[in-house]
C-alpha positions as CSV (number, residue, x, y, z in Angstrom):
1,M,42.3,48.8,-46.7
2,I,44.6,50.6,-44.2
3,K,43.9,54.2,-43.7
4,R,47.0,56.2,-43.5
5,S,47.2,59.7,-42.1
6,I,48.5,62.5,-44.3
7,S,51.1,64.8,-42.7
8,N,50.4,68.5,-42.4
9,G,52.7,71.4,-42.9
10,V,54.3,73.6,-40.2
11,A,51.5,76.3,-40.1
12,H,48.9,74.7,-42.4
13,K,46.8,71.6,-42.2
14,V,46.0,69.6,-45.3
15,P,42.6,70.8,-46.7
16,I,40.0,68.2,-47.4
17,D,40.3,68.3,-51.2
18,L,44.1,67.9,-51.1
19,H,43.8,65.1,-48.5
20,K,41.5,63.3,-50.9
21,M,43.9,63.7,-53.8
22,L,46.9,62.6,-51.7
23,S,44.9,59.6,-50.3
24,S,44.0,58.4,-53.7
25,T,47.4,58.7,-55.4
26,Q,49.9,56.5,-53.7
27,N,53.1,57.6,-55.5
28,V,52.3,61.3,-54.8
29,R,51.5,60.5,-51.2
30,E,54.8,58.7,-50.7
31,V,56.7,61.8,-52.0
32,W,54.5,64.0,-49.9
33,E,55.5,62.1,-46.8
34,D,59.2,62.2,-47.8
35,I,59.4,66.0,-48.0
36,T,59.9,68.2,-45.0
37,P,57.0,69.7,-43.0
38,L,58.2,73.2,-44.2
39,A,58.0,72.0,-47.8
40,R,54.5,70.6,-47.3
41,N,53.6,73.9,-45.7
42,E,54.7,75.8,-48.8
43,W,52.6,73.5,-51.1
44,I,49.5,73.8,-48.9
45,C,49.8,77.6,-48.7
46,W,50.3,77.9,-52.4
47,I,47.2,75.8,-53.0
48,I,44.9,77.5,-50.5
49,S,46.0,81.0,-51.6
50,A,44.2,80.5,-55.0
51,K,41.2,82.7,-55.3
52,K,39.3,80.6,-57.8
53,L,38.4,76.9,-57.6
54,E,39.8,76.4,-61.1
55,T,43.1,77.8,-60.0
56,R,43.1,75.7,-56.9
57,N,42.4,72.5,-58.8
58,R,45.1,73.4,-61.4
59,R,47.6,74.0,-58.6
60,M,46.9,70.6,-57.1
61,K,47.4,68.9,-60.4
62,I,50.7,70.9,-60.9
63,M,51.8,69.9,-57.4
64,S,51.3,66.2,-58.0
65,E,53.1,66.4,-61.3
66,N,56.0,68.4,-59.8
67,L,56.3,66.1,-56.7
68,I,56.6,63.0,-59.0
69,A,59.1,64.9,-61.1
70,G,61.3,65.5,-58.0
71,K,60.4,69.1,-57.3
72,R,60.0,69.6,-53.6
73,R,58.6,73.1,-53.4
74,P,56.4,75.3,-55.5
75,C,58.3,77.1,-58.2
76,C,58.2,80.9,-58.8
77,W,56.3,81.6,-55.6
78,A,57.4,84.0,-52.9
79,G,56.6,81.4,-50.2
80,C,54.3,81.1,-47.2
81,M,54.1,84.2,-45.1
82,H,52.4,82.2,-42.3
83,R,55.5,80.4,-41.0
């Protein structure tokens, strides 16, 4: 099995739980690698900004569904303030 790296965002690195999800889901990983570093940054920031583990897990699920559906950034979110 070839280990492929997962690209980070502009200001944020992919956290371990998201890295595991992206590594285990090829079609989501392919879309992840196709979006811009700024878009990846927005997704990462949206996920890590969750205060509860349940919210974080739900956001990762939403992210994977949205990426597959063609949405390249989180919807209805003000955006990452760290860039």
